[in-house]
C-alpha positions, 0 to 999 in steps of 0.5 A: 541481480536486484537490477535485473529483477526490478527491470523484469518487474518493470517489463511486466508492468509495462506489458499490463498496462500496454494490454489495457491501454494504460500509461505506465507512468501512472503505476507506482511500484512499491519495493516491499523491503521488510527484513532486507538490509540497507544495502539492498535498498541503496542498490534499488534507490541508485536504480531510481526506486523511491517508494519502499514498503514496511510492515514493522514501525521499528524497521521503518524508522531504522532505515528511515534514519540512515537512508535518503530523505527523498524516499517515500516510505509506505507503511503496508503492515498492520499498524498498532495505535501505540505505534502511530506516534513514531511514523506519522510524519515520516511515511508518505502513505499508510496502507492499512487503516481498518478501523475508526480507532486507528484513524482517530489515533493518527488524527491525534498524533498528526495534530500534535506533529502539525502534519497531514497523513495520507492513508488508504483503507484496507479492505478485506474483499475476500473475508479471510479470517486471518487477514486485517481489513474492513469488509466491503459492506462496512466500508462506506460506514467507516469512511463517513465516521472518519471523513471529518478528521482534519489531519487525514486524507483518505486517498483510496483503498488497499487490499491483500488478495488470498495467497493462491497458486494461480494468480487468475483466481484473484482477478474477481477479487481485483475487479470487485475492489476496482468496482468498490473504488468506483462506487465510493468515488460516485458518493463524493464524500468530503475529504475522501477520494479514490485516486489510489487503488493499492492491490497486487503482489509479487504473484498477481500484480500483472492481473491487479493492474489489468483490473485497475490497481495503480499501486502495486506491492512487490517484494519476493520479485524484487528482493528475492525471498524474505529472511523470516528470522529477522525480527 
């Protein structure tokens, strides 16, 4: 089942890329494995998946310890400052940095472990009160505050679009995110690159790719419905 689901997602990715004359090899599909058991991750790993996303630090750590070390782990959920020290040397990318305080904590813990941490800035483009993320008008200020942190590399932006029935409703959000990414890139801020645009999930990843995403975070469409009873 998982292999079929993965193949279907990749087929849709290819269709979106073809529509916009994009290279499918430039798209990273993160299998969002939160609450999913080791066996399912291993099955996907054996079918070529190397990028997996978690939103809880302890679950990421538990899986990191027992799964192959060439997996690229992505911290995609809200990250508490007191949990940073556990993952700075274990994740390929932290998607959810949205404050100077969190960035400074990552810098401090990365310095202790002598590592460089790649991060994305989470933008609350739709300005939903229930979501984390810096508002777009405050993004440049935050970037100029953190660009001097030597153990952090800002690789781009991430957003969580609204949960809508018709994915077309999010197209405007994705377009605005792409435009914001281009605007920031043109400012040439030291230590800030906009090479990654992480947006789009199971219900809207095809549209996100059409509007500029090169990283998508897909859970349900690959793994099936999540078990929210797992802590």
